[in-house]
LOTORMAR-354985 format. One record per atom (N, C-alpha, C): residue in one letter; x, y, z. Coordinates in steps of 0.02 Angstrom, whole numbers. Atoms other than C-alpha are relative to their C-alpha. Last residue first. Layout:
BEGIN
- A|X|Y|Z $
...
REM end
This chain:
BEGIN
- R|0|72|-17 $
- R|-985|-1146|776 $
- R|0|-44|-63 $
- A|-64|19|-32 $
- A|-931|-968|735 $
- A|3|-74|14 $
- D|7|20|-70 $
- D|-1074|-941|613 $
- D|66|-24|27 $
- R|30|66|-7 $
- R|-1024|-855|452 $
- R|-5|-15|75 $
- Y|8|28|-68 $
- Y|-975|-682|394 $
- Y|-32|-68|-3 $
- S|25|67|12 $
- S|-915|-578|247 $
- S|-2|-35|68 $
- L|3|49|-54 $
- L|-900|-392|265 $
- L|-23|-66|-26 $
- A|43|59|8 $
- A|-845|-273|128 $
- A|5|-45|61 $
- L|-24|56|-39 $
- L|-778|-96|139 $
- L|-49|-57|-8 $
- V|41|59|-8 $
- V|-803|41|9 $
- V|36|-53|41 $
- C|-33|33|-56 $
- C|-741|220|-8 $
- C|-45|-59|20 $
- R|37|9|-63 $
- R|-799|277|-180 $
- R|47|-28|53 $
- E|59|-43|-1 $
- E|-733|344|-346 $
- E|-37|-3|66 $
- D|62|34|18 $
- D|-560|271|-321 $
- D|-59|48|5 $
- G|20|-13|68 $
- G|-405|380|-325 $
- G|-63|-35|-22 $
- L|-46|35|45 $
- L|-315|316|-171 $
- L|-21|8|-73 $
- A|-66|-29|-10 $
- A|-398|444|-56 $
- A|54|-33|-43 $
- R|-5|-61|39 $
- R|-565|393|-130 $
- R|70|31|6 $
- C|-10|-59|-42 $
- C|-543|218|-60 $
- C|10|61|-45 $
- A|-15|-62|36 $
- A|-597|51|-131 $
- A|7|57|49 $
- R|6|7|72 $
- R|-621|-132|-87 $
- R|21|62|-38 $
- E|9|-64|34 $
- E|-563|-141|93 $
- E|-2|-10|-75 $
- T|-49|-17|51 $
- T|-589|-307|180 $
- T|-16|68|-30 $
- V|9|-68|27 $
- V|-675|-359|341 $
- V|55|14|-50 $
- T|-60|-24|35 $
- T|-692|-543|387 $
- T|-17|68|-31 $
- V|10|-53|49 $
- V|-821|-593|517 $
- V|68|21|-30 $
- L|-67|-14|24 $
- L|-833|-753|618 $
- L|-7|48|-59 $
- H|-17|-4|71 $
- H|-1000|-752|707 $
- H|76|10|-10 $
- K|40|45|42 $
- K|-1077|-802|873 $
- K|20|-2|-73 $
- P|-17|70|-13 $
- P|-958|-733|1005 $
- P|-33|-48|-49 $
- D|57|41|20 $
- D|-960|-556|932 $
- D|17|-74|11 $
- A|45|4|-57 $
- A|-836|-447|1027 $
- A|-61|-44|-13 $
- E|-31|46|-48 $
- E|-701|-482|898 $
- E|-44|-8|62 $
- F|25|68|12 $
- F|-824|-403|777 $
- F|37|-53|42 $
- I|69|9|-21 $
- I|-794|-231|849 $
- I|-21|-73|-5 $
- G|2|5|-73 $
- G|-606|-239|832 $
- G|-69|-14|27 $
- E|-34|62|-20 $
- E|-611|-278|647 $
- E|-2|-10|75 $
- L|44|56|16 $
- L|-741|-142|621 $
- L|32|-66|20 $
- W|55|-1|-48 $
- W|-633|-15|711 $
- W|-47|-59|-12 $
- G|-24|29|-63 $
- G|-481|-64|608 $
- G|-54|-3|53 $
- L|-16|70|12 $
- L|-575|-31|446 $
- L|23|-34|64 $
- V|64|35|2 $
- V|-647|132|512 $
- V|10|-74|-11 $
- S|27|-1|-68 $
- S|-473|192|561 $
- S|-67|-37|3 $
- L|-35|51|-37 $
- L|-403|137|393 $
- L|-24|-3|72 $
- C|24|65|22 $
- C|-538|239|305 $
- C|34|-57|37 $
- H|70|11|-19 $
- H|-502|394|408 $
- H|-24|-70|-19 $
- A|4|9|-73 $
- A|-313|386|401 $
- A|-72|-13|22 $
- R|-15|69|-19 $
- R|-322|357|213 $
- R|-6|-11|75 $
- H|-69|5|-25 $
- H|-409|523|184 $
- H|12|-71|23 $
- P|-27|69|6 $
- P|-568|579|98 $
- P|73|-2|20 $
- V|-73|1|10 $
- V|-620|749|168 $
- V|25|-72|-4 $
- A|-27|-61|29 $
- A|-805|794|159 $
- A|74|-5|-19 $
- F|-47|-24|-51 $
- F|-877|621|182 $
- F|41|56|-30 $
- D|4|-72|-12 $
- D|-1024|610|62 $
- D|45|24|56 $
- R|25|-48|50 $
- R|-1040|421|69 $
- R|4|72|26 $
- I|-3|-64|-34 $
- I|-939|291|165 $
- I|-17|53|-52 $
- E|-28|-55|38 $
- E|-996|130|82 $
- E|-3|64|42 $
- L|7|-63|-36 $
- L|-1020|-33|174 $
- L|33|55|-41 $
- T|-45|-52|24 $
- T|-1051|-193|77 $
- T|-15|64|38 $
- L|23|-69|1 $
- L|-1127|-339|170 $
- L|53|44|-32 $
- A|-47|-52|21 $
- A|-1105|-527|151 $
- A|-35|68|0 $
- S|-55|-5|-48 $
- S|-1181|-685|221 $
- S|52|52|-20 $
- P|18|19|-68 $
- P|-1355|-707|145 $
- P|57|9|51 $
- G|11|72|-11 $
- G|-1322|-609|-14 $
- G|-9|-15|73 $
- E|-26|33|60 $
- E|-1242|-438|-39 $
- E|-8|-76|7 $
- Q|-4|72|-10 $
- Q|-1342|-331|83 $
- Q|21|-33|-65 $
- V|33|37|53 $
- V|-1301|-147|53 $
- V|9|-75|14 $
- L|-5|72|1 $
- L|-1260|-29|195 $
- L|-38|-30|-59 $
- H|56|31|36 $
- H|-1226|158|187 $
- H|12|-75|-7 $
- L|-22|68|15 $
- L|-1114|240|318 $
- L|-60|-37|-29 $
- V|43|53|-27 $
- V|-1151|426|312 $
- V|32|-66|-18 $
- G|8|66|32 $
- G|-1047|582|282 $
- G|-49|-45|34 $
- S|2|0|73 $
- S|-993|725|392 $
- S|-9|-71|-24 $
- D|57|-41|20 $
- D|-1021|763|576 $
- D|-5|7|-76 $
- Y|-17|-46|54 $
- Y|-914|618|634 $
- Y|-61|41|-17 $
- H|-73|-3|9 $
- H|-912|514|793 $
- H|22|50|-53 $
- H|-27|-8|-67 $
- H|-1090|521|863 $
- H|76|8|-4 $
- H|-6|-71|-16 $
- H|-1140|553|683 $
- H|16|13|73 $
- W|-55|-33|37 $
- W|-1101|373|636 $
- W|10|72|23 $
- L|-40|-37|-49 $
- L|-1217|303|772 $
- L|58|39|-33 $
- G|41|-53|-28 $
- G|-1350|248|647 $
- G|36|43|50 $
- S|3|-54|50 $
- S|-1216|153|553 $
- S|-42|58|25 $
- A|-64|-35|1 $
- A|-1183|51|711 $
- A|0|59|-50 $
- I|-7|-38|-62 $
- I|-1366|5|735 $
- I|64|42|-2 $
- T|51|-52|4 $
- T|-1385|-47|553 $
- T|3|45|61 $
- M|-29|-54|40 $
- M|-1220|-139|569 $
- M|-51|55|-12 $
- F|-52|-35|-36 $
- F|-1288|-240|714 $
- F|27|59|-40 $
- T|33|-40|-52 $
- T|-1447|-284|622 $
- T|52|40|39 $
- P|35|-58|30 $
- P|-1349|-338|467 $
- P|-34|45|52 $
- I|-48|-50|25 $
- I|-1229|-443|576 $
- I|-36|59|-35 $
- D|-42|27|53 $
- D|-1362|-533|678 $
- D|43|56|-28 $
- A|-6|-39|62 $
- A|-1423|-464|844 $
- A|44|-37|-51 $
- G|25|36|58 $
- G|-1466|-598|971 $
- G|5|36|-66 $
- S|73|-8|1 $
- S|-1451|-503|1135 $
- S|-32|-35|-59 $
- E|28|52|-43 $
- E|-1275|-574|1148 $
- E|-76|5|5 $
- F|-5|66|32 $
- F|-1224|-469|998 $
- F|-33|-54|41 $
- I|44|-1|59 $
- I|-1291|-310|1075 $
- I|2|-67|-35 $
- K|69|6|-23 $
- K|-1212|-352|1243 $
- K|-49|0|-58 $
- R|12|71|-14 $
- R|-1045|-381|1157 $
- R|-71|-11|23 $
- W|15|35|62 $
- W|-1052|-207|1082 $
- W|-16|-74|13 $
- T|63|-27|26 $
- T|-1066|-125|1253 $
- T|-20|-38|-63 $
- S|54|28|-40 $
- S|-931|-237|1327 $
- S|-68|23|-25 $
- A|18|67|21 $
- A|-812|-197|1184 $
- A|-59|-29|39 $
- N|71|7|-17 $
- N|-812|-10|1217 $
- N|-26|-70|-17 $
- H|15|-41|-58 $
- H|-623|16|1225 $
- H|-73|-9|23 $
- R|-5|42|-59 $
- R|-601|-131|1105 $
- R|-13|39|64 $
- A|58|44|-4 $
- A|-666|-25|962 $
- A|1|-41|64 $
- A|58|-41|-18 $
- A|-537|110|994 $
- A|-63|-42|8 $
- F|-6|-15|-71 $
- F|-397|-19|993 $
- F|-60|41|24 $
- H|15|63|-35 $
- H|-451|-82|822 $
- H|-1|12|75 $
- G|72|9|9 $
- G|-451|97|756 $
- G|-24|-62|36 $
- M|32|-46|-47 $
- M|-278|118|833 $
- M|-76|-2|-7 $
- A|-4|29|-68 $
- A|-219|-40|744 $
- A|-33|46|51 $
- R|50|54|-3 $
- R|-280|29|576 $
- R|-1|-30|70 $
- V|64|-35|1 $
- V|-178|187|604 $
- V|-58|-50|5 $
- V|11|-25|-68 $
- V|-29|80|656 $
- V|-66|39|4 $
- A|19|54|-46 $
- A|-43|-21|495 $
- A|-14|26|71 $
- G|65|-12|-31 $
- G|-47|135|385 $
- G|-20|-52|52 $
- D|52|35|38 $
- D|93|74|271 $
- D|-69|8|31 $
- G|18|-35|62 $
- G|226|198|324 $
- G|-55|-32|-39 $
- S|-44|24|53 $
- S|308|85|455 $
- S|-17|31|-68 $
- G|27|41|54 $
- G|233|169|606 $
- G|52|-19|-51 $
- V|-5|72|-17 $
- V|308|228|771 $
- V|-23|-46|-57 $
- L|-39|17|-59 $
- L|345|414|759 $
- L|11|-75|7 $
- E|-69|-22|10 $
- E|287|455|582 $
- E|45|-23|57 $
- Q|-29|43|51 $
- Q|130|351|605 $
- Q|73|18|-12 $
- I|-14|64|-32 $
- I|93|440|768 $
- I|32|-48|-50 $
- L|-57|-11|-44 $
- L|110|607|678 $
- L|19|-66|35 $
- E|-61|-5|40 $
- E|-1|551|536 $
- E|61|7|44 $
- N|-15|65|30 $
- N|-138|492|653 $
- N|65|1|-40 $
- L|-22|44|-54 $
- L|-128|653|752 $
- L|17|-69|-26 $
- A|-69|-18|-17 $
- A|-135|760|594 $
- A|27|-45|55 $
- L|-44|21|54 $
- L|-290|669|533 $
- L|73|14|17 $
- F|0|73|1 $
- F|-381|688|699 $
- F|49|-26|-53 $
- H|-38|20|-59 $
- H|-331|872|711 $
- H|5|-77|5 $
- E|-71|-8|15 $
- E|-387|904|531 $
- E|43|-22|60 $
- L|-28|63|24 $
- L|-558|833|575 $
- L|75|4|-12 $
- E|-11|4|72 $
- E|-597|991|672 $
- E|33|-67|-18 $
- T|-52|-44|23 $
- T|-661|965|849 $
- T|10|-10|-75 $
- F|-25|10|68 $
- F|-813|890|932 $
- F|56|50|-14 $
- G|-28|-56|37 $
- G|-862|871|1115 $
- G|22|-20|-70 $
- D|44|-20|55 $
- D|-981|740|1184 $
- D|27|58|-40 $
- G|39|54|30 $
- G|-883|634|1308 $
- G|-40|21|-61 $
- S|70|-22|2 $
- S|-750|763|1344 $
- S|-40|-53|-37 $
- P|44|29|52 $
- P|-577|703|1396 $
- P|-72|25|7 $
- P|38|58|-25 $
- P|-483|826|1509 $
- P|-46|-27|-55 $
- A|62|-19|-34 $
- A|-370|939|1404 $
- A|-35|-63|27 $
- E|-13|-10|-72 $
- E|-193|880|1366 $
- E|-61|22|39 $
- L|-23|62|-30 $
- L|-237|805|1197 $
- L|10|7|76 $
- L|55|48|0 $
- L|-341|954|1143 $
- L|20|-64|36 $
- G|50|-23|-48 $
- G|-205|1076|1194 $
- G|-59|-47|5 $
- R|-25|16|-67 $
- R|-75|973|1102 $
- R|-50|22|54 $
- L|8|71|-11 $
- L|-180|983|945 $
- L|23|-20|70 $
- A|72|14|-4 $
- A|-195|1172|954 $
- A|-12|-74|14 $
- P|28|-23|-64 $
- P|-11|1196|997 $
- P|-74|-16|8 $
- T|12|-73|2 $
- T|38|1087|850 $
- T|-27|22|67 $
- A|68|-20|18 $
- A|100|914|898 $
- A|-4|76|-4 $
- R|4|-13|72 $
- R|287|882|896 $
- R|-69|20|-23 $
- A|-46|-54|18 $
- A|312|900|1084 $
- A|-7|18|-74 $
- L|27|-63|-25 $
- L|157|797|1125 $
- L|44|59|-21 $
- L|64|-13|33 $
- L|213|653|1016 $
- L|-27|68|20 $
- Q|-16|-23|67 $
- Q|393|663|1078 $
- Q|-64|18|-39 $
- A|-27|-68|-6 $
- A|332|654|1258 $
- A|16|28|-69 $
- V|57|-43|-16 $
- V|224|501|1217 $
- V|23|73|3 $
- V|38|-8|62 $
- V|374|420|1133 $
- V|-60|46|11 $
- E|-38|-43|45 $
- E|480|453|1287 $
- E|-37|11|-66 $
- A|15|-69|-18 $
- A|346|381|1400 $
- A|37|49|-44 $
- S|-31|-28|-60 $
- S|369|218|1308 $
- S|-23|71|13 $
- Y|-67|-27|9 $
- Y|252|134|1186 $
- Y|24|35|64 $
- H|-41|42|43 $
- H|98|22|1180 $
- H|73|23|-5 $
- S|3|71|-20 $
- S|-14|84|1321 $
- S|47|-44|-41 $
- R|-22|9|-69 $
- R|32|268|1308 $
- R|3|-74|19 $
- V|-72|-12|-2 $
- V|20|265|1118 $
- V|26|-11|70 $
- Y|-33|54|36 $
- Y|-152|186|1124 $
- Y|76|8|4 $
- D|-1|58|-45 $
- D|-210|307|1259 $
- D|35|-59|-33 $
- L|-53|-15|-49 $
- L|-160|451|1143 $
- L|6|-58|49 $
- R|-63|12|34 $
- R|-265|367|1009 $
- R|59|19|44 $
- V|-10|73|6 $
- V|-413|354|1127 $
- V|66|-14|-34 $
- H|-24|27|-65 $
- H|-391|537|1175 $
- H|10|-75|-4 $
- L|-69|-22|-11 $
- L|-403|595|993 $
- L|28|-32|64 $
- T|-41|39|45 $
- T|-560|492|957 $
- T|74|19|7 $
- S|-17|64|-32 $
- S|-640|566|1113 $
- S|45|-42|-44 $
- T|-66|-8|-32 $
- T|-631|737|1028 $
- T|21|-65|35 $
- A|5|-1|-73 $
- A|-774|681|916 $
- A|69|4|31 $
- V|-8|66|-29 $
- V|-739|726|735 $
- V|-5|6|76 $
- G|-14|5|-71 $
- G|-787|874|627 $
- G|4|-72|23 $
- A|43|47|-35 $
- A|-780|909|442 $
- A|22|-2|72 $
- S|62|-36|-11 $
- S|-710|1044|329 $
- S|-51|-48|31 $
- A|57|39|-19 $
- A|-529|987|330 $
- A|-61|44|11 $
- S|35|26|58 $
- S|-400|1082|230 $
- S|-65|-35|18 $
- G|53|-44|23 $
- G|-344|1195|371 $
- G|-40|-27|-57 $
- Q|35|-33|-54 $
- Q|-179|1105|393 $
- Q|-52|49|-28 $
- R|-18|-71|-2 $
- R|-137|1006|238 $
- R|-41|33|55 $
- V|57|-45|-6 $
- V|-148|819|267 $
- V|26|72|3 $
- T|-5|-49|-54 $
- T|-3|718|200 $
- T|-61|45|1 $
- P|-6|-70|21 $
- P|-44|567|93 $
- P|1|47|60 $
- E|59|-40|-10 $
- E|-12|395|170 $
- E|11|72|-22 $
- A|-4|-41|-60 $
- A|126|292|95 $
- A|-61|46|4 $
- P|-42|-59|3 $
- P|70|172|-41 $
- P|0|38|65 $
- M|43|-60|0 $
- M|0|0|0 $
- M|44|62|0 $
REM end
């Protein structure tokens, strides 16, 4: 996969929940040394550093550019240039609320029902775009991120990792998540595909 494109400060015209920033800071703290955390905060812009050092807010939003810049900075510090650490942070974010998702699965929700619930919560995390679902047969779903203002690899990889982490909380299904297309790579759409089967 090609190296991630650089975000231009001020280019974003979308918002993201500030909690997404704190989760990624938590990821760095839990996986790397205090020195790496200090380097991250030192290299962040004053605005981003202020957001990271502020007490977490459960319902606040900030500019998407801060989310993109944080992902890129973490990738520069500890990543290999292929976006794997960005995907891993999305996975980590999903595991933060694994108990909530597990309860939904244990209540009997199948994959389409669960994804309908999850897509309905999109605007709890982003104020741009929608997650559109298309059933592709009895054991497959296509997910398309539509109308997102700022296509960027960090965003799509974060969603991909989040989905992978979420489905680890499902005791009844084995789910595979793959990326089919991304606008940031020149495709016309951002598309993810789910295939699933019973775990037993």
